[in-house]
C-alpha atoms as one frame of an Amber mdcrd trajectory, in Angstrom:
protein
  -1.024   3.984   1.987   2.271   2.402   2.990   4.278   4.106   5.716   7.642
   5.114   4.249   9.204   4.969   7.721   8.846   1.193   7.942  11.860  -1.092
   7.874  12.259  -3.992   5.466  13.664  -7.424   6.298  14.325 -10.613   4.378
  13.397 -13.740   6.247  13.605 -17.464   5.710  10.572 -19.732   5.987  12.145
 -22.672   7.845  11.776 -22.157  11.601  13.493 -25.017  13.444  14.507 -26.447
  10.045  10.926 -27.079   8.861   9.603 -25.342   5.738   6.542 -23.368   6.825
   5.943 -21.092   3.831   2.508 -22.582   3.139   1.460 -22.062   6.773   2.913
 -18.540   6.787   0.794 -17.507   3.809  -2.399 -19.518   4.254  -2.417 -19.981
   8.024  -2.986 -23.084  10.109  -6.361 -24.837  10.157  -7.173 -24.190  13.798
  -6.118 -20.517  13.623  -6.530 -19.535   9.964  -4.309 -16.445  10.079  -1.173
 -15.543   8.163   1.969 -15.202  10.248   5.746 -15.420  10.233   7.861 -17.261
  12.789  11.378 -18.205  13.822  12.575 -21.354  15.584  14.474 -21.679  18.855
  11.815 -23.392  20.972  12.564 -23.955  24.631  13.619 -20.401  25.545  10.151
 -19.253  26.604   8.145 -16.103  26.004  10.405 -13.308  24.766   7.895 -10.496
  25.138   9.841  -7.548  26.615  13.024  -9.656  26.782  16.214  -7.645  26.325
  19.061  -8.713  24.070  21.100  -9.731  27.129  18.262 -11.882  28.453  17.864
 -13.563  25.054  21.621 -14.261  25.055  21.393 -15.940  28.455  18.481 -18.124
  27.415  20.196 -19.229  24.190  23.379 -20.086  26.039  21.488 -22.072  28.667
  19.222 -23.991  26.267  21.482 -24.518  23.248  24.966 -24.099  24.725  25.942
 -21.687  21.939  29.355 -20.057  22.120  31.377 -17.497  20.196  30.344 -16.688
  16.622  27.492 -19.204  16.661  25.989 -17.456  19.673  26.463 -14.032  18.068
  24.774 -15.152  14.840  21.746 -16.770  16.440  21.394 -14.045  19.056  21.319
 -11.501  16.244  18.546 -13.409  14.485  16.320 -13.900  17.522  16.807 -10.356
  18.803  16.081  -8.915  15.350  12.786 -10.798  15.111  11.727  -9.961  18.679
  13.060  -6.440  19.208  14.272  -4.870  15.957  11.246  -5.676  13.820   8.322
  -3.388  14.670   4.601  -3.454  13.950   3.863  -2.562  10.283   7.394  -3.407
   9.117   7.717  -5.399   5.899   9.033  -8.955   5.651  10.144 -10.387   2.303
  10.223 -14.161   1.871  11.288 -15.838  -1.376  10.557 -19.362  -2.557  12.372
 -21.724  -4.921  10.335 -20.381  -7.863  11.888 -16.929  -7.372   8.621 -15.486
  -6.137   8.817 -12.949  -3.323   6.053 -12.626  -0.736   5.769  -9.154   0.781
   4.123  -9.230   4.208   3.231  -6.534   6.709   3.707  -7.801  10.257   2.208
  -7.147  13.666   3.602  -7.320  17.185   5.706 -10.202  18.522   3.740 -12.937
  20.259   4.606 -16.169  21.964   2.449 -19.205  21.123   3.045 -21.774  23.838
   1.354 -24.625  21.931   4.164 -24.523  19.357   7.000 -24.389  21.879   8.306
 -27.885  21.184  10.715 -29.670  18.842   7.891 -30.963  16.624   6.378 -27.583
  15.732   9.279 -25.324  16.690   7.602 -22.038  15.776   6.439 -20.442  19.016
   8.010 -17.028  18.309   5.591 -15.410  15.869   4.235 -12.239  14.381   0.836
 -12.060  12.726   1.175 -10.995   9.101  -0.820  -9.680   6.181   0.197 -10.616
   2.636   0.386  -7.440   0.551   1.615  -8.732  -2.791   3.616 -11.498  -4.501
   6.349 -10.312  -6.867   8.850 -11.909  -9.201  12.367 -11.618  -7.843  13.632
 -10.536 -11.268  11.382  -7.464 -11.125  12.984  -6.175  -7.920  15.823  -3.679
  -7.963  19.405  -4.681  -7.260  19.276  -3.503  -3.640  16.367  -5.805  -2.766
  17.868  -8.684  -4.728  21.056  -8.209  -2.710  18.993  -8.369   0.503  17.314
 -11.609  -0.578  20.681 -13.257  -1.254  21.421 -13.190   2.478  21.481 -16.715
   3.905  20.691 -15.718   7.473  17.374 -16.345   9.212  16.488 -12.653   9.109
  18.337  -9.637   7.716  17.445  -5.961   7.766  17.494  -3.873   4.568  20.348
  -1.418   5.041  18.777   1.368   2.975  15.726   3.596   3.607  12.355   2.418
   2.296  12.523   4.729  -0.732  15.572   2.840  -1.993  13.582  -0.414  -2.147
  11.407   0.591  -5.101   8.442  -1.182  -3.498   6.224   1.891  -3.510   5.323
   1.407  -7.178   3.621  -1.888  -6.266   2.311  -0.948  -2.844   0.980   2.548
  -3.600  -2.216   2.792  -5.680  -1.720   4.600  -8.994  -4.517   7.190  -9.100
  -4.080   7.822 -12.832  -4.569   4.116 -13.583  -7.622   3.986 -11.340  -9.108
   6.988 -13.158  -8.477   5.416 -16.553 -10.094   2.158 -15.485 -13.112   4.020
 -14.100 -13.503   6.022 -17.320 -13.393   2.839 -19.369 -16.040   1.246 -17.147
 -18.346   4.282 -17.453 -17.900   4.314 -21.234 -18.760   0.628 -21.536 -21.802
   1.060 -19.286 -23.094   3.925 -21.404 -22.644   1.810 -24.540 -24.770  -0.915
 -22.962 -27.481   1.596 -22.078 -27.363   3.011 -25.608 -28.014  -0.454 -27.033
 -30.870  -0.970 -24.588 -32.571   2.141 -26.013 -33.138   0.060 -29.174 -34.749
  -2.790 -27.259 -38.197  -4.061 -28.265 -39.192  -3.998 -24.598 -40.603  -0.616
 -23.614 -39.628  -0.945 -19.935 -36.018  -1.679 -20.884 -35.966   1.438 -23.097
 -37.437   3.583 -20.319 -34.936   2.330 -17.711 -32.001   2.897 -20.086 -33.162
   6.416 -20.941 -33.633   7.221 -17.232 -30.095   6.069 -16.376 -28.566   8.052
 -19.252 -30.431  11.217 -18.245 -29.394  10.733 -14.602 -25.738  10.333 -15.595
 -25.909  13.417 -17.864 -27.452  15.499 -15.071 -24.801  14.436 -12.508 -21.911
  15.119 -14.893 -22.830  18.519 -16.377
């Protein structure tokens, strides 16, 4: 069951300018886990780093100033400090598919802290579902139009409309189960007409057992 208190974010899949959507979803060979990541290598482990400390590191490493600093600080701080465990990340591709992922805690992966990989700031993720962008409501489509690295959904979870895909529909499950039972009983009924006596006995036993359990 999805927690309705989670926050939702849209996120891009190009940390340090490199498209990593395939790695996000299917993992990397040596690790084989799904994850999401942002760029900005060279500023070290941001575990427990405050917004002010992140600002200082960005200024020192990238020499950002003014609006550029504010924009990139907002992105890094959102990924590290605003996003929480179990929050939802939405990532869209050029086929207008939207990947909905549930994320874990922030982690720093030192092996990827370089300009070649550029994705050391990560969160482990679990793919929940892939949706068509056209099926999402206008509020989520508005969120996905944001061009920033990461953007928080400004409405509560209920406004997203995601619950109809993420919550199991008990009525549908019951219908599917009833159909399966009906088909199984039809198979057993046909087996009662079998020329093989053991098949007839087994079928009759199963039918009697089902009848007894469902009086």
